[in-house]
Backbone of each chain as nested JSON, in Angstrom:
{
  "chains": [
    {"id": "A", "residues": [
      {"number": 1, "name": "MET", "atoms": {"N": [11.913, -8.736, 17.091], "CA": [11.554, -9.301, 15.789], "C": [12.788, -9.369, 14.908]}},
      {"number": 2, "name": "ASP", "atoms": {"N": [12.966, -10.492, 14.245], "CA": [14.1, -10.653, 13.347], "C": [13.855, -9.858, 12.064]}},
      {"number": 3, "name": "ARG", "atoms": {"N": [14.742, -8.937, 11.775], "CA": [14.545, -8.082, 10.612], "C": [15.528, -8.399, 9.492]}},
      {"number": 4, "name": "SER", "atoms": {"N": [16.216, -9.544, 9.595], "CA": [17.233, -9.847, 8.595], "C": [16.641, -10.128, 7.226]}},
      {"number": 5, "name": "ASN", "atoms": {"N": [15.331, -10.405, 7.17], "CA": [14.709, -10.668, 5.872], "C": [13.852, -9.49, 5.405]}},
      {"number": 6, "name": "THR", "atoms": {"N": [14.126, -8.29, 5.942], "CA": [13.298, -7.131, 5.616], "C": [14.042, -6.145, 4.726]}},
      {"number": 7, "name": "VAL", "atoms": {"N": [13.358, -5.665, 3.702], "CA": [13.881, -4.593, 2.85], "C": [13.121, -3.323, 3.208]}},
      {"number": 8, "name": "PHE", "atoms": {"N": [13.835, -2.335, 3.742], "CA": [13.214, -1.065, 4.103], "C": [13.258, -0.119, 2.9]}},
      {"number": 9, "name": "ILE", "atoms": {"N": [12.101, 0.356, 2.501], "CA": [12.006, 1.202, 1.31], "C": [12.255, 2.66, 1.681]}},
      {"number": 10, "name": "GLY", "atoms": {"N": [13.191, 3.29, 0.957], "CA": [13.479, 4.711, 1.157], "C": [13.267, 5.473, -0.131]}},
      {"number": 11, "name": "ARG", "atoms": {"N": [14.191, 6.387, -0.429], "CA": [14.001, 7.267, -1.578], "C": [14.789, 6.863, -2.813]}},
      {"number": 12, "name": "LYS", "atoms": {"N": [15.44, 5.728, -2.758], "CA": [16.253, 5.317, -3.92], "C": [15.354, 4.806, -5.043]}},
      {"number": 13, "name": "PRO", "atoms": {"N": [15.91, 4.608, -6.237], "CA": [15.103, 4.048, -7.33], "C": [14.588, 2.657, -6.973]}},
      {"number": 14, "name": "VAL", "atoms": {"N": [13.421, 2.338, -7.526], "CA": [12.738, 1.083, -7.206], "C": [13.628, -0.136, -7.46]}},
      {"number": 15, "name": "LEU", "atoms": {"N": [14.413, -0.081, -8.54], "CA": [15.212, -1.263, -8.885], "C": [16.231, -1.622, -7.806]}},
      {"number": 16, "name": "ASN", "atoms": {"N": [16.695, -0.623, -7.048], "CA": [17.581, -0.946, -5.932], "C": [16.917, -1.905, -4.956]}},
      {"number": 17, "name": "TYR", "atoms": {"N": [15.644, -1.647, -4.666], "CA": [14.928, -2.461, -3.686], "C": [14.536, -3.814, -4.28]}},
      {"number": 18, "name": "VAL", "atoms": {"N": [14.252, -3.824, -5.578], "CA": [13.978, -5.089, -6.258], "C": [15.203, -6.002, -6.148]}},
      {"number": 19, "name": "LEU", "atoms": {"N": [16.353, -5.42, -6.405], "CA": [17.604, -6.176, -6.308], "C": [17.839, -6.666, -4.883]}},
      {"number": 20, "name": "ALA", "atoms": {"N": [17.535, -5.817, -3.909], "CA": [17.709, -6.212, -2.503], "C": [16.824, -7.418, -2.163]}},
      {"number": 21, "name": "CYS", "atoms": {"N": [15.597, -7.422, -2.672], "CA": [14.7, -8.564, -2.437], "C": [15.278, -9.828, -3.056]}},
      {"number": 22, "name": "MET", "atoms": {"N": [15.749, -9.708, -4.306], "CA": [16.278, -10.879, -4.991], "C": [17.491, -11.432, -4.254]}},
      {"number": 23, "name": "THR", "atoms": {"N": [18.311, -10.536, -3.732], "CA": [19.493, -10.962, -2.98], "C": [19.091, -11.748, -1.732]}},
      {"number": 24, "name": "LEU", "atoms": {"N": [18.066, -11.28, -1.039], "CA": [17.611, -11.989, 0.168], "C": [17.048, -13.366, -0.182]}},
      {"number": 25, "name": "PHE", "atoms": {"N": [16.272, -13.433, -1.271], "CA": [15.759, -14.751, -1.683], "C": [16.914, -15.674, -2.055]}},
      {"number": 26, "name": "LYS", "atoms": {"N": [17.885, -15.133, -2.79], "CA": [19.031, -15.952, -3.211], "C": [19.828, -16.45, -2.016]}},
      {"number": 27, "name": "SER", "atoms": {"N": [19.845, -15.648, -0.942], "CA": [20.641, -16.031, 0.224], "C": [19.908, -17.046, 1.102]}},
      {"number": 28, "name": "GLY", "atoms": {"N": [18.7, -17.456, 0.677], "CA": [18.049, -18.56, 1.374], "C": [16.771, -18.231, 2.119]}},
      {"number": 29, "name": "HIS", "atoms": {"N": [16.398, -16.959, 2.171], "CA": [15.148, -16.618, 2.855], "C": [13.96, -17.051, 2.004]}},
      {"number": 30, "name": "GLU", "atoms": {"N": [12.986, -17.673, 2.648], "CA": [11.798, -18.085, 1.914], "C": [10.774, -16.945, 1.877]}},
      {"number": 31, "name": "ILE", "atoms": {"N": [10.761, -16.152, 2.943], "CA": [9.863, -15.009, 3.044], "C": [10.705, -13.727, 3.102]}},
      {"number": 32, "name": "VAL", "atoms": {"N": [10.317, -12.732, 2.329], "CA": [10.954, -11.419, 2.402], "C": [9.862, -10.399, 2.712]}},
      {"number": 33, "name": "VAL", "atoms": {"N": [10.183, -9.449, 3.601], "CA": [9.22, -8.417, 3.979], "C": [9.657, -7.09, 3.366]}},
      {"number": 34, "name": "VAL", "atoms": {"N": [8.765, -6.476, 2.608], "CA": [9.02, -5.152, 2.04], "C": [8.285, -4.151, 2.918]}},
      {"number": 35, "name": "SER", "atoms": {"N": [9.05, -3.267, 3.571], "CA": [8.508, -2.42, 4.621], "C": [8.711, -0.955, 4.265]}},
      {"number": 36, "name": "ALA", "atoms": {"N": [7.661, -0.157, 4.435], "CA": [7.777, 1.265, 4.098], "C": [6.847, 2.077, 4.97]}},
      {"number": 37, "name": "ARG", "atoms": {"N": [7.092, 3.375, 5.008], "CA": [6.15, 4.253, 5.697], "C": [6.002, 5.554, 4.943]}},
      {"number": 38, "name": "GLY", "atoms": {"N": [4.879, 6.226, 5.213], "CA": [4.614, 7.536, 4.607], "C": [4.641, 7.497, 3.098]}},
      {"number": 39, "name": "ARG", "atoms": {"N": [5.342, 8.449, 2.515], "CA": [5.318, 8.597, 1.062], "C": [6.082, 7.506, 0.324]}},
      {"number": 40, "name": "SER", "atoms": {"N": [6.8, 6.673, 1.058], "CA": [7.498, 5.569, 0.395], "C": [6.601, 4.364, 0.171]}},
      {"number": 41, "name": "ILE", "atoms": {"N": [5.374, 4.414, 0.669], "CA": [4.481, 3.257, 0.571], "C": [4.218, 2.887, -0.88]}},
      {"number": 42, "name": "ASN", "atoms": {"N": [4.009, 3.893, -1.746], "CA": [3.767, 3.545, -3.155], "C": [4.991, 2.87, -3.764]}},
      {"number": 43, "name": "ARG", "atoms": {"N": [6.18, 3.254, -3.321], "CA": [7.389, 2.62, -3.849], "C": [7.517, 1.166, -3.37]}},
      {"number": 44, "name": "ALA", "atoms": {"N": [6.988, 0.871, -2.206], "CA": [6.975, -0.524, -1.726], "C": [6.107, -1.381, -2.652]}},
      {"number": 45, "name": "VAL", "atoms": {"N": [4.94, -0.858, -3.022], "CA": [4.063, -1.598, -3.936], "C": [4.739, -1.723, -5.305]}},
      {"number": 46, "name": "ASP", "atoms": {"N": [5.368, -0.636, -5.773], "CA": [6.109, -0.713, -7.041], "C": [7.173, -1.811, -6.989]}},
      {"number": 47, "name": "THR", "atoms": {"N": [7.891, -1.889, -5.883], "CA": [8.959, -2.879, -5.738], "C": [8.418, -4.297, -5.931]}},
      {"number": 48, "name": "VAL", "atoms": {"N": [7.315, -4.587, -5.244], "CA": [6.727, -5.924, -5.339], "C": [6.222, -6.182, -6.763]}},
      {"number": 49, "name": "GLU", "atoms": {"N": [5.595, -5.183, -7.369], "CA": [5.022, -5.373, -8.699], "C": [6.102, -5.528, -9.772]}},
      {"number": 50, "name": "VAL", "atoms": {"N": [7.174, -4.765, -9.672], "CA": [8.265, -4.899, -10.642], "C": [8.976, -6.236, -10.457]}},
      {"number": 51, "name": "LEU", "atoms": {"N": [9.187, -6.607, -9.197], "CA": [9.805, -7.9, -8.911], "C": [8.987, -9.033, -9.523]}},
      {"number": 52, "name": "ARG", "atoms": {"N": [7.67, -8.969, -9.349], "CA": [6.798, -10.028, -9.849], "C": [6.696, -10.01, -11.37]}},
      {"number": 53, "name": "SER", "atoms": {"N": [6.551, -8.828, -11.963], "CA": [6.272, -8.796, -13.406], "C": [7.537, -8.984, -14.242]}},
      {"number": 54, "name": "ARG", "atoms": {"N": [8.702, -8.631, -13.702], "CA": [9.889, -8.669, -14.557], "C": [10.945, -9.676, -14.14]}},
      {"number": 55, "name": "PHE", "atoms": {"N": [10.955, -10.095, -12.872], "CA": [12.075, -10.923, -12.428], "C": [11.668, -12.258, -11.803]}},
      {"number": 56, "name": "MET", "atoms": {"N": [10.65, -12.244, -10.967], "CA": [10.274, -13.477, -10.274], "C": [8.757, -13.665, -10.351]}},
      {"number": 57, "name": "PRO", "atoms": {"N": [8.267, -14.14, -11.506], "CA": [6.816, -14.222, -11.709], "C": [6.093, -15.149, -10.735]}},
      {"number": 58, "name": "ASN", "atoms": {"N": [6.842, -16.032, -10.066], "CA": [6.185, -17.0, -9.189], "C": [6.063, -16.562, -7.737]}},
      {"number": 59, "name": "ILE", "atoms": {"N": [6.546, -15.369, -7.412], "CA": [6.401, -14.953, -6.015], "C": [4.933, -14.754, -5.688]}},
      {"number": 60, "name": "GLU", "atoms": {"N": [4.661, -14.855, -4.408], "CA": [3.292, -14.787, -3.925], "C": [3.256, -13.803, -2.759]}},
      {"number": 61, "name": "VAL", "atoms": {"N": [2.274, -12.916, -2.766], "CA": [2.087, -12.026, -1.618], "C": [1.279, -12.795, -0.586]}},
      {"number": 62, "name": "THR", "atoms": {"N": [1.89, -13.108, 0.555], "CA": [1.195, -13.94, 1.541], "C": [0.457, -13.113, 2.583]}},
      {"number": 63, "name": "ASP", "atoms": {"N": [0.92, -11.892, 2.819], "CA": [0.235, -11.06, 3.821], "C": [0.626, -9.607, 3.605]}},
      {"number": 64, "name": "ILE", "atoms": {"N": [-0.294, -8.708, 3.945], "CA": [0.011, -7.275, 3.924], "C": [-0.541, -6.681, 5.213]}},
      {"number": 65, "name": "GLN", "atoms": {"N": [0.334, -6.046, 5.977], "CA": [-0.077, -5.421, 7.23], "C": [0.012, -3.906, 7.104]}},
      {"number": 66, "name": "LEU", "atoms": {"N": [-1.071, -3.217, 7.452], "CA": [-1.052, -1.759, 7.514], "C": [-0.935, -1.335, 8.972]}},
      {"number": 67, "name": "GLY", "atoms": {"N": [-0.37, -0.15, 9.198], "CA": [-0.262, 0.324, 10.571], "C": [-0.002, 1.808, 10.625]}},
      {"number": 68, "name": "THR", "atoms": {"N": [0.1, 2.301, 11.845], "CA": [0.394, 3.722, 12.071], "C": [1.522, 3.827, 13.075]}},
      {"number": 69, "name": "GLU", "atoms": {"N": [2.509, 4.673, 12.779], "CA": [3.575, 4.946, 13.737], "C": [3.505, 6.394, 14.157]}},
      {"number": 70, "name": "ARG", "atoms": {"N": [3.801, 6.619, 15.44], "CA": [3.811, 7.982, 15.949], "C": [5.233, 8.531, 15.825]}},
      {"number": 71, "name": "LEU", "atoms": {"N": [5.35, 9.663, 15.148], "CA": [6.652, 10.305, 15.011], "C": [6.705, 11.529, 15.916]}},
      {"number": 72, "name": "GLU", "atoms": {"N": [7.83, 11.677, 16.632], "CA": [8.018, 12.876, 17.443], "C": [9.012, 13.779, 16.736]}},
      {"number": 73, "name": "SER", "atoms": {"N": [8.571, 14.975, 16.389], "CA": [9.459, 15.914, 15.728], "C": [9.575, 17.165, 16.592]}},
      {"number": 74, "name": "GLU", "atoms": {"N": [10.799, 17.661, 16.795], "CA": [10.959, 18.86, 17.639], "C": [10.348, 20.082, 16.968]}},
      {"number": 75, "name": "ASP", "atoms": {"N": [10.4, 20.095, 15.642], "CA": [9.884, 21.262, 14.927], "C": [8.372, 21.347, 14.996]}},
      {"number": 76, "name": "ARG", "atoms": {"N": [7.725, 20.234, 14.687], "CA": [6.286, 20.314, 14.432], "C": [5.439, 19.505, 15.402]}},
      {"number": 77, "name": "GLY", "atoms": {"N": [6.072, 18.999, 16.474], "CA": [5.3, 18.201, 17.414], "C": [5.035, 16.815, 16.875]}},
      {"number": 78, "name": "PRO", "atoms": {"N": [4.227, 16.036, 17.604], "CA": [3.977, 14.66, 17.186], "C": [3.108, 14.577, 15.944]}},
      {"number": 79, "name": "SER", "atoms": {"N": [3.357, 13.573, 15.14], "CA": [2.493, 13.332, 13.978], "C": [2.435, 11.836, 13.731]}},
      {"number": 80, "name": "ASN", "atoms": {"N": [1.439, 11.415, 12.994], "CA": [1.278, 9.996, 12.684], "C": [1.688, 9.727, 11.251]}},
      {"number": 81, "name": "VAL", "atoms": {"N": [2.295, 8.578, 11.041], "CA": [2.661, 8.184, 9.686], "C": [2.184, 6.743, 9.463]}},
      {"number": 82, "name": "SER", "atoms": {"N": [1.616, 6.508, 8.296], "CA": [1.132, 5.165, 7.958], "C": [2.292, 4.27, 7.564]}},
      {"number": 83, "name": "THR", "atoms": {"N": [2.125, 2.974, 7.81], "CA": [3.161, 2.002, 7.463], "C": [2.547, 0.832, 6.701]}},
      {"number": 84, "name": "ILE", "atoms": {"N": [3.393, 0.159, 5.923], "CA": [2.956, -1.06, 5.253], "C": [4.073, -2.094, 5.344]}},
      {"number": 85, "name": "ASP", "atoms": {"N": [3.699, -3.34, 5.577], "CA": [4.638, -4.46, 5.512], "C": [4.044, -5.484, 4.549]}},
      {"number": 86, "name": "ILE", "atoms": {"N": [4.749, -5.729, 3.448], "CA": [4.272, -6.679, 2.445], "C": [5.13, -7.939, 2.53]}},
      {"number": 87, "name": "TYR", "atoms": {"N": [4.493, -9.071, 2.819], "CA": [5.211, -10.343, 2.958], "C": [5.155, -11.078, 1.623]}},
      {"number": 88, "name": "ILE", "atoms": {"N": [6.307, -11.377, 1.05], "CA": [6.323, -12.109, -0.207], "C": [7.111, -13.399, -0.045]}},
      {"number": 89, "name": "LYS", "atoms": {"N": [6.654, -14.397, -0.783], "CA": [7.214, -15.743, -0.669], "C": [7.696, -16.172, -2.051]}},
      {"number": 90, "name": "ALA", "atoms": {"N": [8.9, -16.712, -2.109], "CA": [9.449, -17.137, -3.402], "C": [8.854, -18.473, -3.815]}}
    ]},
    {"id": "B", "residues": [
      {"number": 1, "name": "MET", "atoms": {"N": [-17.87, -5.577, -12.767], "CA": [-17.674, -5.472, -11.313], "C": [-18.433, -4.268, -10.773]}},
      {"number": 2, "name": "ASP", "atoms": {"N": [-19.181, -4.501, -9.728], "CA": [-19.931, -3.417, -9.103], "C": [-18.96, -2.507, -8.355]}},
      {"number": 3, "name": "ARG", "atoms": {"N": [-18.954, -1.248, -8.723], "CA": [-18.016, -0.311, -8.106], "C": [-18.71, 0.674, -7.178]}},
      {"number": 4, "name": "SER", "atoms": {"N": [-19.981, 0.397, -6.851], "CA": [-20.734, 1.366, -6.056], "C": [-20.217, 1.46, -4.624]}},
      {"number": 5, "name": "ASN", "atoms": {"N": [-19.413, 0.468, -4.215], "CA": [-18.875, 0.526, -2.848], "C": [-17.39, 0.886, -2.844]}},
      {"number": 6, "name": "THR", "atoms": {"N": [-16.918, 1.51, -3.917], "CA": [-15.496, 1.804, -4.026], "C": [-15.218, 3.295, -3.873]}},
      {"number": 7, "name": "VAL", "atoms": {"N": [-14.198, 3.611, -3.078], "CA": [-13.72, 4.991, -2.957], "C": [-12.406, 5.084, -3.722]}},
      {"number": 8, "name": "PHE", "atoms": {"N": [-12.399, 5.876, -4.792], "CA": [-11.181, 6.061, -5.579], "C": [-10.364, 7.212, -5.006]}},
      {"number": 9, "name": "ILE", "atoms": {"N": [-9.113, 6.918, -4.68], "CA": [-8.263, 7.922, -4.038], "C": [-7.564, 8.774, -5.086]}},
      {"number": 10, "name": "GLY", "atoms": {"N": [-7.696, 10.091, -4.942], "CA": [-7.005, 11.013, -5.835], "C": [-6.119, 11.95, -5.041]}},
      {"number": 11, "name": "ARG", "atoms": {"N": [-6.141, 13.215, -5.401], "CA": [-5.211, 14.178, -4.794], "C": [-5.816, 15.048, -3.705]}},
      {"number": 12, "name": "LYS", "atoms": {"N": [-7.051, 14.769, -3.347], "CA": [-7.673, 15.602, -2.31], "C": [-7.128, 15.241, -0.93]}},
      {"number": 13, "name": "PRO", "atoms": {"N": [-7.443, 16.068, 0.071], "CA": [-6.997, 15.727, 1.427], "C": [-7.599, 14.398, 1.891]}},
      {"number": 14, "name": "VAL", "atoms": {"N": [-6.837, 13.709, 2.745], "CA": [-7.223, 12.373, 3.2], "C": [-8.618, 12.363, 3.824]}},
      {"number": 15, "name": "LEU", "atoms": {"N": [-8.946, 13.414, 4.567], "CA": [-10.234, 13.399, 5.273], "C": [-11.42, 13.345, 4.319]}},
      {"number": 16, "name": "ASN", "atoms": {"N": [-11.26, 13.867, 3.102], "CA": [-12.346, 13.733, 2.113], "C": [-12.665, 12.266, 1.861]}},
      {"number": 17, "name": "TYR", "atoms": {"N": [-11.618, 11.453, 1.741], "CA": [-11.824, 10.038, 1.426], "C": [-12.302, 9.26, 2.65]}},
      {"number": 18, "name": "VAL", "atoms": {"N": [-11.841, 9.684, 3.829], "CA": [-12.332, 9.076, 5.064], "C": [-13.841, 9.283, 5.17]}},
      {"number": 19, "name": "LEU", "atoms": {"N": [-14.267, 10.513, 4.887], "CA": [-15.7, 10.833, 4.929], "C": [-16.463, 10.02, 3.884]}},
      {"number": 20, "name": "ALA", "atoms": {"N": [-15.89, 9.857, 2.71], "CA": [-16.544, 9.072, 1.654], "C": [-16.747, 7.623, 2.105]}},
      {"number": 21, "name": "CYS", "atoms": {"N": [-15.747, 7.054, 2.779], "CA": [-15.886, 5.682, 3.304], "C": [-17.01, 5.616, 4.323]}},
      {"number": 22, "name": "MET", "atoms": {"N": [-17.028, 6.572, 5.254], "CA": [-18.057, 6.552, 6.297], "C": [-19.451, 6.674, 5.685]}},
      {"number": 23, "name": "THR", "atoms": {"N": [-19.561, 7.492, 4.638], "CA": [-20.852, 7.666, 3.969], "C": [-21.317, 6.344, 3.347]}},
      {"number": 24, "name": "LEU", "atoms": {"N": [-20.394, 5.62, 2.731], "CA": [-20.755, 4.336, 2.125], "C": [-21.178, 3.319, 3.182]}},
      {"number": 25, "name": "PHE", "atoms": {"N": [-20.431, 3.272, 4.298], "CA": [-20.831, 2.359, 5.38], "C": [-22.214, 2.738, 5.907]}},
      {"number": 26, "name": "LYS", "atoms": {"N": [-22.434, 4.041, 6.12], "CA": [-23.732, 4.503, 6.64], "C": [-24.866, 4.159, 5.685]}},
      {"number": 27, "name": "SER", "atoms": {"N": [-24.569, 4.143, 4.382], "CA": [-25.638, 3.876, 3.409], "C": [-25.921, 2.383, 3.276]}},
      {"number": 28, "name": "GLY", "atoms": {"N": [-25.237, 1.563, 4.07], "CA": [-25.606, 0.163, 4.136], "C": [-24.597, -0.827, 3.575]}},
      {"number": 29, "name": "HIS", "atoms": {"N": [-23.505, -0.35, 3.001], "CA": [-22.501, -1.279, 2.492], "C": [-21.739, -1.902, 3.661]}},
      {"number": 30, "name": "GLU", "atoms": {"N": [-21.55, -3.212, 3.594], "CA": [-20.8, -3.881, 4.66], "C": [-19.304, -3.858, 4.344]}},
      {"number": 31, "name": "ILE", "atoms": {"N": [-18.994, -3.907, 3.047], "CA": [-17.605, -3.864, 2.589], "C": [-17.404, -2.593, 1.772]}},
      {"number": 32, "name": "VAL", "atoms": {"N": [-16.318, -1.881, 2.043], "CA": [-15.942, -0.73, 1.222], "C": [-14.538, -0.99, 0.674]}},
      {"number": 33, "name": "VAL", "atoms": {"N": [-14.331, -0.65, -0.598], "CA": [-13.031, -0.845, -1.223], "C": [-12.359, 0.513, -1.414]}},
      {"number": 34, "name": "VAL", "atoms": {"N": [-11.151, 0.647, -0.868], "CA": [-10.365, 1.865, -1.059], "C": [-9.347, 1.56, -2.148]}},
      {"number": 35, "name": "SER", "atoms": {"N": [-9.465, 2.269, -3.274], "CA": [-8.715, 1.925, -4.477], "C": [-7.829, 3.09, -4.911]}},
      {"number": 36, "name": "ALA", "atoms": {"N": [-6.582, 2.802, -5.231], "CA": [-5.666, 3.878, -5.628], "C": [-4.621, 3.329, -6.579]}},
      {"number": 37, "name": "ARG", "atoms": {"N": [-3.968, 4.252, -7.278], "CA": [-2.842, 3.824, -8.088], "C": [-1.726, 4.857, -8.042]}},
      {"number": 38, "name": "GLY", "atoms": {"N": [-0.527, 4.384, -8.36], "CA": [0.627, 5.276, -8.418], "C": [0.88, 5.989, -7.102]}},
      {"number": 39, "name": "ARG", "atoms": {"N": [1.128, 7.285, -7.203], "CA": [1.514, 8.053, -6.024], "C": [0.385, 8.256, -5.024]}},
      {"number": 40, "name": "SER", "atoms": {"N": [-0.832, 7.873, -5.4], "CA": [-1.942, 8.003, -4.439], "C": [-2.031, 6.816, -3.497]}},
      {"number": 41, "name": "ILE", "atoms": {"N": [-1.191, 5.809, -3.716], "CA": [-1.279, 4.595, -2.905], "C": [-1.037, 4.883, -1.429]}},
      {"number": 42, "name": "ASN", "atoms": {"N": [-0.064, 5.753, -1.142], "CA": [0.163, 6.051, 0.278], "C": [-1.05, 6.742, 0.894]}},
      {"number": 43, "name": "ARG", "atoms": {"N": [-1.769, 7.524, 0.086], "CA": [-2.97, 8.193, 0.62], "C": [-4.104, 7.184, 0.876]}},
      {"number": 44, "name": "ALA", "atoms": {"N": [-4.131, 6.108, 0.106], "CA": [-5.12, 5.053, 0.371], "C": [-4.865, 4.428, 1.743]}},
      {"number": 45, "name": "VAL", "atoms": {"N": [-3.588, 4.153, 2.041], "CA": [-3.25, 3.586, 3.346], "C": [-3.556, 4.596, 4.453]}},
      {"number": 46, "name": "ASP", "atoms": {"N": [-3.229, 5.868, 4.214], "CA": [-3.568, 6.91, 5.194], "C": [-5.076, 6.933, 5.461]}},
      {"number": 47, "name": "THR", "atoms": {"N": [-5.87, 6.821, 4.406], "CA": [-7.328, 6.872, 4.552], "C": [-7.814, 5.771, 5.492]}},
      {"number": 48, "name": "VAL", "atoms": {"N": [-7.336, 4.542, 5.255], "CA": [-7.756, 3.423, 6.094], "C": [-7.281, 3.608, 7.533]}},
      {"number": 49, "name": "GLU", "atoms": {"N": [-6.048, 4.08, 7.687], "CA": [-5.494, 4.227, 9.036], "C": [-6.179, 5.346, 9.816]}},
      {"number": 50, "name": "VAL", "atoms": {"N": [-6.487, 6.46, 9.152], "CA": [-7.181, 7.561, 9.833], "C": [-8.602, 7.136, 10.173]}},
      {"number": 51, "name": "LEU", "atoms": {"N": [-9.243, 6.454, 9.24], "CA": [-10.608, 5.955, 9.497], "C": [-10.623, 5.05, 10.718]}},
      {"number": 52, "name": "ARG", "atoms": {"N": [-9.649, 4.148, 10.782], "CA": [-9.602, 3.188, 11.883], "C": [-9.213, 3.858, 13.211]}},
      {"number": 53, "name": "SER", "atoms": {"N": [-8.225, 4.736, 13.173], "CA": [-7.716, 5.253, 14.445], "C": [-8.596, 6.358, 15.018]}},
      {"number": 54, "name": "ARG", "atoms": {"N": [-9.322, 7.063, 14.152], "CA": [-10.055, 8.222, 14.687], "C": [-11.562, 8.11, 14.605]}},
      {"number": 55, "name": "PHE", "atoms": {"N": [-12.091, 7.296, 13.712], "CA": [-13.536, 7.326, 13.506], "C": [-14.236, 5.985, 13.681]}},
      {"number": 56, "name": "MET", "atoms": {"N": [-13.661, 4.917, 13.152], "CA": [-14.326, 3.613, 13.203], "C": [-13.325, 2.554, 13.648]}},
      {"number": 57, "name": "PRO", "atoms": {"N": [-13.034, 2.502, 14.967], "CA": [-11.985, 1.611, 15.465], "C": [-12.258, 0.13, 15.205]}},
      {"number": 58, "name": "ASN", "atoms": {"N": [-13.513, -0.218, 14.909], "CA": [-13.834, -1.639, 14.747], "C": [-13.74, -2.152, 13.321]}},
      {"number": 59, "name": "ILE", "atoms": {"N": [-13.384, -1.3, 12.366], "CA": [-13.278, -1.81, 10.999], "C": [-12.134, -2.804, 10.904]}},
      {"number": 60, "name": "GLU", "atoms": {"N": [-12.251, -3.645, 9.925], "CA": [-11.305, -4.734, 9.749], "C": [-10.86, -4.719, 8.284]}},
      {"number": 61, "name": "VAL", "atoms": {"N": [-9.566, -4.833, 8.049], "CA": [-9.077, -4.98, 6.684], "C": [-9.193, -6.455, 6.324]}},
      {"number": 62, "name": "THR", "atoms": {"N": [-10.064, -6.772, 5.382], "CA": [-10.286, -8.184, 5.067], "C": [-9.415, -8.679, 3.923]}},
      {"number": 63, "name": "ASP", "atoms": {"N": [-8.988, -7.77, 3.042], "CA": [-8.138, -8.196, 1.925], "C": [-7.435, -6.977, 1.337]}},
      {"number": 64, "name": "ILE", "atoms": {"N": [-6.254, -7.204, 0.804], "CA": [-5.533, -6.151, 0.076], "C": [-4.995, -6.763, -1.202]}},
      {"number": 65, "name": "GLN", "atoms": {"N": [-5.37, -6.199, -2.337], "CA": [-4.896, -6.68, -3.63], "C": [-3.95, -5.661, -4.252]}},
      {"number": 66, "name": "LEU", "atoms": {"N": [-2.772, -6.137, -4.66], "CA": [-1.847, -5.289, -5.409], "C": [-1.929, -5.658, -6.883]}},
      {"number": 67, "name": "GLY", "atoms": {"N": [-1.619, -4.715, -7.755], "CA": [-1.651, -5.013, -9.185], "C": [-0.879, -3.986, -9.978]}},
      {"number": 68, "name": "THR", "atoms": {"N": [-0.87, -4.185, -11.285], "CA": [-0.198, -3.266, -12.205], "C": [-1.158, -2.949, -13.338]}},
      {"number": 69, "name": "GLU", "atoms": {"N": [-1.269, -1.669, -13.678], "CA": [-2.057, -1.262, -14.848], "C": [-1.128, -0.648, -15.875]}},
      {"number": 70, "name": "ARG", "atoms": {"N": [-1.45, -0.922, -17.135], "CA": [-0.665, -0.357, -18.221], "C": [-1.318, 0.949, -18.65]}},
      {"number": 71, "name": "LEU", "atoms": {"N": [-0.547, 2.02, -18.639], "CA": [-1.057, 3.311, -19.085], "C": [-0.474, 3.636, -20.45]}},
      {"number": 72, "name": "GLU", "atoms": {"N": [-1.328, 4.101, -21.358], "CA": [-0.841, 4.538, -22.664], "C": [-0.841, 6.065, -22.674]}},
      {"number": 73, "name": "SER", "atoms": {"N": [0.312, 6.643, -22.853], "CA": [0.418, 8.096, -22.919], "C": [0.999, 8.484, -24.272]}},
      {"number": 74, "name": "GLU", "atoms": {"N": [0.394, 9.464, -24.932], "CA": [0.915, 9.874, -26.247], "C": [2.292, 10.51, -26.118]}},
      {"number": 75, "name": "ASP", "atoms": {"N": [2.522, 11.196, -25.014], "CA": [3.806, 11.877, -24.841], "C": [4.953, 10.889, -24.642]}},
      {"number": 76, "name": "ARG", "atoms": {"N": [4.735, 9.956, -23.721], "CA": [5.884, 9.182, -23.268], "C": [5.78, 7.695, -23.548]}},
      {"number": 77, "name": "GLY", "atoms": {"N": [4.778, 7.309, -24.352], "CA": [4.622, 5.889, -24.637], "C": [4.011, 5.159, -23.463]}},
      {"number": 78, "name": "PRO", "atoms": {"N": [3.957, 3.816, -23.548], "CA": [3.316, 3.046, -22.491], "C": [4.146, 3.032, -21.213]}},
      {"number": 79, "name": "SER", "atoms": {"N": [3.466, 2.984, -20.092], "CA": [4.164, 2.849, -18.812], "C": [3.268, 2.045, -17.875]}},
      {"number": 80, "name": "ASN", "atoms": {"N": [3.867, 1.495, -16.851], "CA": [3.111, 0.707, -15.891], "C": [2.913, 1.491, -14.61]}},
      {"number": 81, "name": "VAL", "atoms": {"N": [1.773, 1.302, -13.991], "CA": [1.518, 1.96, -12.719], "C": [0.967, 0.908, -11.744]}},
      {"number": 82, "name": "SER", "atoms": {"N": [1.449, 0.958, -10.519], "CA": [0.992, 0.011, -9.502], "C": [-0.369, 0.427, -8.962]}},
      {"number": 83, "name": "THR", "atoms": {"N": [-1.145, -0.572, -8.535], "CA": [-2.461, -0.294, -7.981], "C": [-2.637, -1.022, -6.644]}},
      {"number": 84, "name": "ILE", "atoms": {"N": [-3.541, -0.502, -5.841], "CA": [-3.888, -1.183, -4.586], "C": [-5.398, -1.109, -4.385]}},
      {"number": 85, "name": "ASP", "atoms": {"N": [-5.984, -2.193, -3.912], "CA": [-7.384, -2.217, -3.513], "C": [-7.433, -2.756, -2.091]}},
      {"number": 86, "name": "ILE", "atoms": {"N": [-7.892, -1.916, -1.177], "CA": [-7.964, -2.321, 0.236], "C": [-9.437, -2.541, 0.586]}},
      {"number": 87, "name": "TYR", "atoms": {"N": [-9.764, -3.757, 1.001], "CA": [-11.149, -4.106, 1.356], "C": [-11.326, -3.956, 2.849]}},
      {"number": 88, "name": "ILE", "atoms": {"N": [-12.257, -3.108, 3.258], "CA": [-12.497, -2.923, 4.686], "C": [-13.96, -3.243, 5.011]}},
      {"number": 89, "name": "LYS", "atoms": {"N": [-14.134, -3.781, 6.208], "CA": [-15.437, -4.265, 6.637], "C": [-15.804, -3.558, 7.946]}},
      {"number": 90, "name": "ALA", "atoms": {"N": [-17.029, -3.065, 8.022], "CA": [-17.445, -2.33, 9.222], "C": [-17.814, -3.296, 10.336]}}
    ]}
  ]
}
């Protein structure tokens, strides 16, 4: 899967990811995917909402995919983490 | 808006909300809405994923709505909080 249009959400401030989305749109991508897992999921939604309300009011959420990933940790054994992929269109 | 089929996600363990969804489906609702805001958003996704992977593999996510609510706090003035509504169908 081509991931060049994906913004992976981590622990940085939301505006970093908002800026990353805007940069991808400016560079010519029509669709940008905001992707997060676990506790970063709320920050993914924040990113889309801040982008829409303050910078790009015309973006459209075209699809949202939820999922589960299996994580293998040596300390605590396997565990599941939820994921979200939010597809936005400029 | 009729909210009788809505599970509001708070700070309790995920399984509480999974059970609440199953109870609503059992009581005859065809659609259940899992609703959360702010930092509870990741728990809303966890609820749907745990429900699907462990208890009701045939449920279908029919729609996901993102939004922003304005909160008025006397301490810190107005602030915005992101919201999610996940529509699931048994």
